[in-house]
C-alpha positions in Angstrom: 0.0 0.0 0.0 2.9 2.3 0.6 3.3 2.7 -3.2 -0.1 4.3 -3.7 0.0 8.0 -4.2 -3.0 10.3 -4.2 -3.2 13.4 -6.3 -5.5 15.7 -8.2 -5.9 14.9 -11.9 -4.5 17.1 -14.6 -5.8 17.7 -18.1 -3.1 15.3 -19.4 -4.8 12.5 -17.4 -8.2 12.8 -19.0 -7.9 10.1 -21.7 -6.4 7.6 -19.2 -9.2 8.4 -16.7 -11.9 7.7 -19.4 -10.2 4.5 -20.4 -10.0 3.5 -16.7 -13.7 4.2 -16.1 -14.6 1.9 -18.9 -12.8 -0.8 -17.1 -13.5 -0.1 -13.4 -16.5 2.3 -13.0 -20.2 1.6 -12.8 -22.1 2.5 -15.9 -21.4 5.4 -18.2 -22.6 9.0 -18.1 -23.4 11.6 -20.8 -20.4 13.5 -19.5 -17.9 10.6 -19.9 -16.0 12.2 -22.8 -12.8 14.2 -23.2 -14.7 17.6 -23.3 -16.7 16.8 -20.1 -13.8 15.6 -18.0 -11.5 18.3 -19.2 -14.1 20.9 -18.3 -14.3 19.4 -14.8 -10.5 19.5 -14.3 -10.2 23.0 -15.7 -13.1 24.4 -13.6 -12.2 22.7 -10.4 -8.6 21.4 -10.5 -8.9 19.6 -7.1 -12.2 17.7 -7.8 -11.0 14.6 -9.7 -8.7 12.7 -7.4 -6.5 9.8 -8.6 -4.8 6.9 -6.9 -1.7 5.9 -8.7 0.4 2.8 -8.2 4.1 3.5 -8.5 6.1 1.8 -11.3 7.5 -1.5 -10.2 4.8 -2.0 -7.6 2.4 -4.9 -8.2 2.3 -6.8 -11.4 2.9 -5.7 -15.0 0.5 -3.5 -16.9 -2.5 -5.1 -18.7 -5.2 -3.8 -21.0 -7.0 -0.9 -19.4 -3.9 0.2 -17.5 -2.5 3.5 -18.6 0.5 5.6 -17.7 1.0 9.1 -19.0 4.1 10.3 -20.6 6.5 11.4 -17.8 4.3 9.6 -15.2 5.1 5.9 -15.1 2.6 5.2 -12.3 -0.5 3.1 -13.1 -4.0 4.6 -12.5 -5.7 2.3 -10.0 -8.5 4.4 -8.6 -10.5 7.6 -8.9 -13.1 9.7 -7.2 -14.7 13.0 -8.1 -15.1 15.2 -5.0 -17.5 17.9 -6.3 -18.1 21.0 -4.2 -20.5 23.6 -5.4 -20.2 26.0 -2.5 -23.1 24.3 -0.7 -23.0 20.6 -1.0 -20.3 17.9 -1.2 -21.0 15.3 -3.8 -19.0 12.2 -4.7 -19.0 10.5 -8.1 -17.0 7.9 -9.9 -15.4 6.1 -7.0 -13.7 3.4 -8.9 -10.9 1.0 -8.1 -9.2 -1.3 -10.7 -10.7 -4.8 -10.3 -7.2 -6.3 -9.6 -6.6 -3.8 -6.8 -9.9 -3.9 -4.9 -10.1 -4.7 -1.2 -6.6 -3.2 -0.6 -7.7 0.1 1.0 -7.5 2.3 -2.2 -11.1 3.5 -1.9 -10.4 4.5 1.7 -7.4 6.6 0.6 -9.5 8.2 -2.1 -12.4 9.0 0.2 -10.0 10.3 2.9 -8.6 12.7 0.4 -12.2 13.7 -0.7 -13.4 14.2 2.9 -10.3 16.3 3.7 -11.1 18.5 0.6 -14.7 18.9 1.8 -13.7 19.8 5.3 -11.2 22.3 4.0 -13.9 24.2 1.9 -16.5 24.0 4.6 -18.5 20.9 3.6 -20.7 19.3 6.3 -21.9 16.1 4.7 -20.9 14.1 1.7 -23.4 12.6 -0.7 -22.7 9.7 -3.1 -24.8 8.4 -6.0 -24.7 4.7 -6.5 -26.6 2.7 -9.1 -29.4 0.6 -7.6 -28.0 -2.6 -9.2 -24.5 -2.0 -8.1 -24.2 -4.3 -5.1 -20.4 -4.1 -5.0 -20.6 -0.3 -4.9 -23.3 -0.2 -2.2 -21.2 -2.5 -0.1 -18.1 -0.3 -0.5 -20.0 2.8 0.4 -21.5 1.1 3.5 -18.1 0.0 4.6 -16.9 3.6 4.3 -19.6 4.7 6.8 -22.3 5.9 4.3 -25.9 5.0 4.5 -28.8 4.9 2.1 -31.5 7.5 2.3 -34.6 5.8 0.9 -36.8 9.0 1.1 -34.8 10.6 -1.7 -35.0 10.0 -5.4 -32.9 11.5 -8.1 -34.7 13.5 -10.7 -32.8 14.3 -13.9 -33.4 16.1 -17.2 -30.7 16.0 -20.0 -30.0 19.5 -21.3 -28.6 18.5 -24.7 
């Protein structure tokens, strides 16, 4: 675990993040494209948090593993810690399937929680697909609980 580093994403990470989400994240979103994720990183540079496994740690790279030029570390986890000035929202908590149950999501959530505390956040909310039992178990293990009296209402704007 000592070879995992946590850092904010940069625009140069966007393509690798999108590739990673196709492998490790739940579902897809209408904003899962280069323009959408680039806009997130440019608007709020601390929102997209990455977990990287140092080169030489673990096994060799496989399909879906990406390293950026000048950054030999492998992407093994992400979370978006969105802060709109009022609410703290978590999205895209994802850990590479080969690296789950190693504490990576805890490291990512610790970084997200610290970000929220720093900006004045009081509570963190996470959206989890109803059919994602693995995700629900991970959020419960992190101390989150379901609020059955809420339902998400959406309207695509495009």
